[in-house]
DOZA-794989 format. One record per residue (C-alpha): residue number from 1; residue in three letters; x, y, z. Coordinates in steps of 0.05 Angstrom, whole numbers. Example, Ala and Ser with C-alpha at 12.3 -4.5 7.8 and 13.67 -1.06 7.14 Angstrom:
<vexlos>
VEXLO  resi  resn      px      py      pz
VEXLO     1   ALA     246     -90     156
VEXLO     2   SER     273     -21     143
</vexlos>
This chain:
<vexlos>
VEXLO  resi  resn      px      py      pz
VEXLO     1   MET   -1078    -499   -1061
VEXLO     2   SER   -1135    -507   -1013
VEXLO     3   LEU   -1137    -508    -931
VEXLO     4   SER   -1195    -543    -889
VEXLO     5   GLU   -1241    -500    -850
VEXLO     6   SER   -1208    -513    -789
VEXLO     7   LYS   -1140    -493    -811
VEXLO     8   ILE   -1165    -433    -836
VEXLO     9   LYS   -1201    -410    -776
VEXLO    10   HIS   -1143    -426    -732
VEXLO    11   LEU   -1096    -382    -786
VEXLO    12   LYS   -1151    -333    -771
VEXLO    13   SER   -1136    -333    -698
VEXLO    14   LEU   -1067    -315    -702
VEXLO    15   SER   -1069    -264    -745
VEXLO    16   THR   -1096    -188    -756
VEXLO    17   LYS   -1158    -173    -789
VEXLO    18   ASN   -1118    -163    -848
VEXLO    19   GLY   -1095    -229    -852
VEXLO    20   ILE   -1019    -213    -828
VEXLO    21   ILE    -984    -252    -776
VEXLO    22   ALA    -955    -211    -726
VEXLO    23   ALA    -941    -255    -672
VEXLO    24   ALA    -893    -248    -608
VEXLO    25   ALA    -843    -319    -588
VEXLO    26   MET    -824    -331    -523
VEXLO    27   ASP    -811    -408    -534
VEXLO    28   GLN    -737    -401    -511
VEXLO    29   ARG    -721    -448    -453
VEXLO    30   GLY    -644    -473    -444
VEXLO    31   SER    -620    -405    -475
VEXLO    32   LEU    -662    -365    -433
VEXLO    33   GLN    -639    -399    -370
VEXLO    34   LYS    -570    -390    -396
VEXLO    35   SER    -582    -312    -398
VEXLO    36   ILE    -628    -312    -333
VEXLO    37   ALA    -573    -345    -298
VEXLO    38   ALA    -521    -291    -327
VEXLO    39   ALA    -561    -238    -313
VEXLO    40   LYS    -562    -255    -237
VEXLO    41   GLY    -499    -281    -228
VEXLO    42   ILE    -526    -357    -207
VEXLO    43   ASP    -511    -426    -244
VEXLO    44   LYS    -559    -443    -291
VEXLO    45   LYS    -591    -496    -256
VEXLO    46   ALA    -613    -453    -204
VEXLO    47   VAL    -657    -419    -250
VEXLO    48   THR    -717    -441    -219
VEXLO    49   ASP    -781    -464    -267
VEXLO    50   GLU    -818    -412    -231
VEXLO    51   MET    -766    -358    -252
VEXLO    52   MET    -776    -381    -331
VEXLO    53   SER    -858    -383    -321
VEXLO    54   GLU    -859    -316    -283
VEXLO    55   PHE    -815    -280    -341
VEXLO    56   LYS    -855    -311    -400
VEXLO    57   THR    -918    -280    -363
VEXLO    58   ALA    -896    -218    -360
VEXLO    59   VAL    -874    -220    -440
VEXLO    60   THR    -936    -248    -446
VEXLO    61   ARG    -985    -201    -409
VEXLO    62   ILE    -951    -135    -426
VEXLO    63   LEU    -937    -145    -513
VEXLO    64   THR    -989    -188    -539
VEXLO    65   PRO   -1035    -133    -536
VEXLO    66   HIS    -993    -101    -595
VEXLO    67   ALA    -991    -175    -626
VEXLO    68   SER   -1039    -223    -662
VEXLO    69   ALA   -1005    -283    -630
VEXLO    70   ILE    -958    -314    -579
VEXLO    71   LEU    -909    -365    -585
VEXLO    72   LEU    -898    -412    -522
VEXLO    73   ASP    -874    -477    -494
VEXLO    74   PRO    -915    -523    -469
VEXLO    75   GLU    -856    -538    -408
VEXLO    76   TYR    -860    -471    -380
VEXLO    77   GLY    -904    -428    -420
VEXLO    78   LEU    -979    -461    -409
VEXLO    79   PRO    -988    -411    -347
VEXLO    80   ALA    -960    -347    -391
VEXLO    81   SER   -1010    -369    -443
VEXLO    82   LYS   -1074    -361    -396
VEXLO    83   ALA   -1038    -283    -390
VEXLO    84   ARG   -1046    -276    -465
VEXLO    85   ALA   -1091    -212    -487
VEXLO    86   SER   -1162    -234    -520
VEXLO    87   ASN   -1135    -210    -586
VEXLO    88   ALA   -1075    -263    -587
VEXLO    89   GLY   -1077    -331    -619
VEXLO    90   LEU   -1035    -387    -587
VEXLO    91   LEU    -979    -430    -619
VEXLO    92   LEU    -942    -488    -582
VEXLO    93   ALA    -866    -518    -591
VEXLO    94   TYR    -870    -592    -606
VEXLO    95   GLU    -793    -594    -599
VEXLO    96   LYS    -743    -607    -544
VEXLO    97   SER    -702    -546    -534
VEXLO    98   GLY    -629    -548    -573
VEXLO    99   TYR    -613    -612    -614
VEXLO   100   ASP    -575    -667    -598
VEXLO   101   ASN    -498    -651    -596
VEXLO   102   THR    -470    -724    -589
VEXLO   103   GLN    -472    -735    -663
VEXLO   104   PRO    -462    -686    -723
VEXLO   105   GLY    -518    -663    -758
VEXLO   106   ARG    -555    -622    -702
VEXLO   107   LEU    -609    -676    -698
VEXLO   108   PRO    -683    -654    -673
VEXLO   109   ASP    -727    -694    -623
VEXLO   110   LEU    -798    -682    -586
VEXLO   111   LEU    -818    -674    -533
VEXLO   112   PRO    -837    -738    -505
VEXLO   113   ASP    -895    -734    -460
VEXLO   114   VAL    -925    -676    -516
VEXLO   115   SER    -971    -692    -579
VEXLO   116   VAL   -1000    -657    -630
VEXLO   117   LYS   -1067    -671    -595
VEXLO   118   ARG   -1052    -651    -531
VEXLO   119   ILE   -1022    -582    -565
VEXLO   120   ALA   -1099    -579    -592
VEXLO   121   ASP   -1120    -598    -523
VEXLO   122   TRP   -1088    -546    -492
VEXLO   123   GLY   -1123    -495    -532
VEXLO   124   ALA   -1065    -476    -585
VEXLO   125   ASN   -1085    -454    -653
VEXLO   126   ALA   -1020    -487    -680
VEXLO   127   VAL    -961    -534    -679
VEXLO   128   LYS    -889    -498    -681
VEXLO   129   ILE    -827    -547    -697
VEXLO   130   LEU    -761    -515    -703
VEXLO   131   ILE    -705    -553    -743
VEXLO   132   TYR    -625    -544    -750
VEXLO   133   TYR    -635    -550    -827
VEXLO   134   THR    -583    -533    -882
VEXLO   135   PRO    -583    -565    -959
VEXLO   136   PHE    -510    -579    -954
VEXLO   137   ASP    -507    -624    -901
VEXLO   138   ASP    -499    -708    -911
VEXLO   139   PRO    -555    -721    -949
VEXLO   140   LYS    -561    -782    -889
VEXLO   141   VAL    -568    -730    -849
VEXLO   142   ASN    -625    -684    -882
VEXLO   143   GLU    -663    -759    -901
VEXLO   144   ILE    -675    -762    -828
VEXLO   145   LYS    -702    -692    -820
VEXLO   146   HIS    -746    -700    -881
VEXLO   147   ALA    -779    -761    -843
VEXLO   148   PHE    -783    -727    -781
VEXLO   149   ILE    -826    -666    -816
VEXLO   150   GLU    -865    -721    -852
VEXLO   151   ARG    -887    -747    -794
VEXLO   152   ILE    -905    -684    -757
VEXLO   153   GLY    -940    -658    -820
VEXLO   154   ALA    -985    -722    -821
VEXLO   155   GLU   -1000    -710    -750
VEXLO   156   CYS   -1023    -646    -749
VEXLO   157   ASP   -1059    -663    -813
VEXLO   158   SER   -1093    -711    -770
VEXLO   159   TYR   -1117    -669    -717
VEXLO   160   GLN   -1130    -603    -771
VEXLO   161   ILE   -1086    -557    -740
VEXLO   162   PRO   -1040    -509    -778
VEXLO   163   PHE    -961    -528    -780
VEXLO   164   PHE    -911    -474    -774
VEXLO   165   LEU    -837    -501    -794
VEXLO   166   GLU    -781    -460    -760
VEXLO   167   PHE    -718    -481    -802
VEXLO   168   VAL    -647    -446    -772
VEXLO   169   GLY    -582    -458    -817
VEXLO   170   TYR    -512    -472    -804
VEXLO   171   ASP    -451    -491    -832
VEXLO   172   PRO    -431    -564    -820
VEXLO   173   GLU    -364    -544    -822
VEXLO   174   GLY    -366    -511    -754
VEXLO   175   ARG    -354    -437    -771
VEXLO   176   ASP    -393    -376    -738
VEXLO   177   GLU    -467    -371    -767
VEXLO   178   ARG    -459    -297    -749
VEXLO   179   GLY    -388    -286    -786
VEXLO   180   LEU    -382    -259    -855
VEXLO   181   GLU    -365    -325    -884
VEXLO   182   PHE    -430    -356    -863
VEXLO   183   ALA    -456    -288    -889
VEXLO   184   LYS    -436    -308    -964
VEXLO   185   ILE    -471    -367    -959
VEXLO   186   LYS    -531    -361    -924
VEXLO   187   PRO    -568    -343    -978
VEXLO   188   GLU    -564    -408   -1006
VEXLO   189   VAL    -577    -450    -947
VEXLO   190   VAL    -643    -409    -933
VEXLO   191   ILE    -668    -413   -1005
VEXLO   192   GLY    -651    -486   -1014
VEXLO   193   SER    -683    -497    -947
VEXLO   194   MET    -752    -460    -965
VEXLO   195   GLU    -747    -498   -1029
VEXLO   196   GLU    -751    -561    -996
VEXLO   197   TYR    -803    -545    -940
VEXLO   198   SER    -848    -516    -987
VEXLO   199   LYS    -862    -592   -1023
VEXLO   200   PRO    -935    -610   -1004
VEXLO   201   HIS    -919    -686    -979
VEXLO   202   TYR    -890    -646    -915
VEXLO   203   LYS    -957    -616    -906
VEXLO   204   VAL    -928    -545    -873
VEXLO   205   ASP    -976    -493    -874
VEXLO   206   VAL    -929    -427    -859
VEXLO   207   LEU    -846    -431    -860
VEXLO   208   LYS    -823    -391    -810
VEXLO   209   VAL    -757    -368    -843
VEXLO   210   GLU    -694    -329    -835
VEXLO   211   VAL    -690    -274    -877
VEXLO   212   PRO    -639    -296    -933
VEXLO   213   ILE    -579    -242    -916
VEXLO   214   ASN    -547    -214    -846
VEXLO   215   ALA    -560    -145    -853
VEXLO   216   ASN    -493    -126    -816
VEXLO   217   TYR    -446    -149    -875
VEXLO   218   VAL    -499    -116    -932
VEXLO   219   GLU    -461     -45    -957
VEXLO   220   GLY    -514      14    -954
VEXLO   221   SER    -558     -28    -894
VEXLO   222   SER    -567      17    -833
VEXLO   223   VAL    -528     -35    -796
VEXLO   224   TYR    -479     -47    -834
VEXLO   225   LYS    -411     -62    -801
VEXLO   226   GLY    -364     -54    -853
VEXLO   227   GLN    -350    -126    -878
VEXLO   228   LYS    -380    -135    -944
VEXLO   229   ALA    -419    -205    -964
VEXLO   230   GLN    -467    -166   -1009
VEXLO   231   SER    -487    -100   -1041
VEXLO   232   ARG    -552     -75   -1020
VEXLO   233   GLU    -582     -86   -1085
VEXLO   234   GLU    -559    -160   -1091
VEXLO   235   ALA    -588    -168   -1023
VEXLO   236   LEU    -656    -143   -1052
VEXLO   237   ASP    -647    -197   -1104
VEXLO   238   LEU    -634    -249   -1056
VEXLO   239   PHE    -697    -236   -1019
VEXLO   240   ARG    -741    -241   -1080
VEXLO   241   LYS    -708    -295   -1102
VEXLO   242   ALA    -720    -337   -1038
VEXLO   243   ALA    -797    -307   -1032
VEXLO   244   ALA    -806    -342   -1108
VEXLO   245   VAL    -790    -401   -1087
VEXLO   246   ALA    -841    -410   -1031
VEXLO   247   THR    -905    -442   -1051
VEXLO   248   LYS    -936    -435    -977
VEXLO   249   PRO    -944    -368    -944
VEXLO   250   PHE    -878    -354    -897
VEXLO   251   ILE    -857    -304    -840
VEXLO   252   TYR    -793    -278    -812
VEXLO   253   LEU    -761    -295    -754
VEXLO   254   SER    -713    -253    -713
VEXLO   255   ALA    -666    -306    -704
VEXLO   256   GLY    -641    -266    -630
VEXLO   257   VAL    -617    -206    -677
VEXLO   258   SER    -622    -132    -652
VEXLO   259   ASN    -685     -94    -654
VEXLO   260   ASP    -650     -45    -707
VEXLO   261   GLN    -621    -104    -745
VEXLO   262   PHE    -691    -139    -754
VEXLO   263   THR    -728     -75    -773
VEXLO   264   GLU    -683     -62    -820
VEXLO   265   SER    -685    -134    -850
VEXLO   266   LEU    -757    -125    -856
VEXLO   267   ARG    -741     -62    -890
VEXLO   268   MET    -702     -95    -950
VEXLO   269   ALA    -758    -147    -947
VEXLO   270   ALA    -806     -99    -967
VEXLO   271   ASP    -762     -51   -1014
VEXLO   272   ALA    -747    -123   -1052
VEXLO   273   GLY    -832    -132   -1061
VEXLO   274   THR    -830    -194   -1023
VEXLO   275   ASP    -898    -227   -1000
VEXLO   276   PHE    -876    -242    -938
VEXLO   277   SER    -936    -257    -884
VEXLO   278   GLY    -908    -226    -826
VEXLO   279   VAL    -864    -248    -770
VEXLO   280   LEU    -856    -284    -705
VEXLO   281   CYS    -802    -247    -666
VEXLO   282   GLY    -783    -262    -598
VEXLO   283   ARG    -711    -237    -571
VEXLO   284   ALA    -712    -169    -614
VEXLO   285   THR    -767    -153    -575
VEXLO   286   TRP    -754    -172    -502
VEXLO   287   LYS    -686    -195    -493
VEXLO   288   GLU    -651    -131    -471
VEXLO   289   GLY    -706    -139    -414
VEXLO   290   ILE    -662    -214    -389
VEXLO   291   PRO    -612    -163    -355
VEXLO   292   VAL    -663    -118    -327
VEXLO   293   TYR    -692    -177    -289
VEXLO   294   GLY    -635    -206    -262
VEXLO   295   LYS    -611    -147    -231
VEXLO   296   SER    -676    -122    -206
VEXLO   297   GLY    -738    -168    -208
VEXLO   298   LEU    -799    -176    -235
VEXLO   299   LYS    -828    -110    -227
VEXLO   300   ALA    -771     -69    -258
VEXLO   301   LEU    -777    -130    -314
VEXLO   302   GLU    -851    -103    -323
VEXLO   303   ASP    -834     -27    -327
VEXLO   304   TRP    -782     -38    -381
VEXLO   305   LEU    -834     -80    -418
VEXLO   306   SER    -882     -27    -415
VEXLO   307   THR    -841      19    -446
VEXLO   308   GLU    -776      -8    -486
VEXLO   309   GLY    -810     -75    -499
VEXLO   310   VAL    -868     -42    -527
VEXLO   311   LYS    -831       6    -568
VEXLO   312   ASN    -798     -53    -600
VEXLO   313   ILE    -850     -87    -624
VEXLO   314   GLN    -885     -27    -646
VEXLO   315   ALA    -830     -15    -692
VEXLO   316   VAL    -828     -86    -711
VEXLO   317   ASN    -907     -77    -724
VEXLO   318   GLU    -888     -14    -772
VEXLO   319   ALA    -849     -46    -809
VEXLO   320   LEU    -894    -103    -820
VEXLO   321   LYS    -938     -56    -859
VEXLO   322   PRO    -918     -74    -929
VEXLO   323   ALA    -930    -149    -911
VEXLO   324   LYS    -983    -195    -954
VEXLO   325   PRO   -1046    -234    -925
VEXLO   326   TRP   -1022    -304    -909
VEXLO   327   HIS   -1083    -329    -951
VEXLO   328   ALA   -1064    -290   -1015
VEXLO   329   LYS    -996    -331   -1015
VEXLO   330   LEU   -1049    -394   -1026
VEXLO   331   GLY   -1096    -356   -1085
VEXLO   332   LEU   -1154    -356   -1034
VEXLO   333   THR   -1195    -292   -1028
VEXLO   334   PRO   -1202    -255    -959
VEXLO   335   VAL   -1280    -281    -957
VEXLO   336   SER   -1258    -351    -968
VEXLO   337   ALA   -1192    -351    -919
</vexlos>
């Protein structure tokens, strides 16, 4: 599988010198507003654009010296993008935060005043799209999502900028995605999604995927809570099955879990021998700084990030040591990449 020189150059800018994508994520919008509001004890509408930008800028400035790239959003994150360390590449989100909750299917939408051209003009090295996806939803719903991704893939291909696709699984029946019952079906959701979006006509360059298990329900994991969905050996086999269906480089997202749970999941990915190429990790590194910011302000947040936040991202980086270069998945040599 070949990549254009332009896309290769951009992917290099998002990676370590060894071809590992060790990226931080700070593109949360609606969920961050809610969390800041709760931490400050104010209404969500009282969380100003300045507060959002201030929080994102602090995270970006303090954590990017320890990351190969940062994912931000065009709505509040452009000022923060200028505060990133010189070693860090830039990804920008293209989708609206959340999804359409007026109808079934969690349908996505794009930011109306953003395009791939504009994302490239803002200096980004990649476009990121998040969709909520399960192979088990109504086929009519999934056809809408398939066409949506085809259009974005073509747009990114036109401007020769890498396309990172993030898909987050859900249960069409409405059961809790953090519960035991979903943990039992999550492997099929993740594997089916990875298989679908590896197809070449979507023109996705990097898959940003959930781990195929919930480590809280894996017997023998360091974060096991006592209810079993899989044994550790079964979980490792599921990691292998998911990796085997991906024909594109894939990286793991933290999906809002704790740092301990995410690093344990990465250890399982490594023990399974998967060829994951890194992470795009957000809340697992900085979410515990939200109450600090809400209660004590910017300086307290910066102090927390400089100690605990850096410690969290270093723990993730340590767990990334077994990761494989993105160019290896494509059969490219380091020189040609």
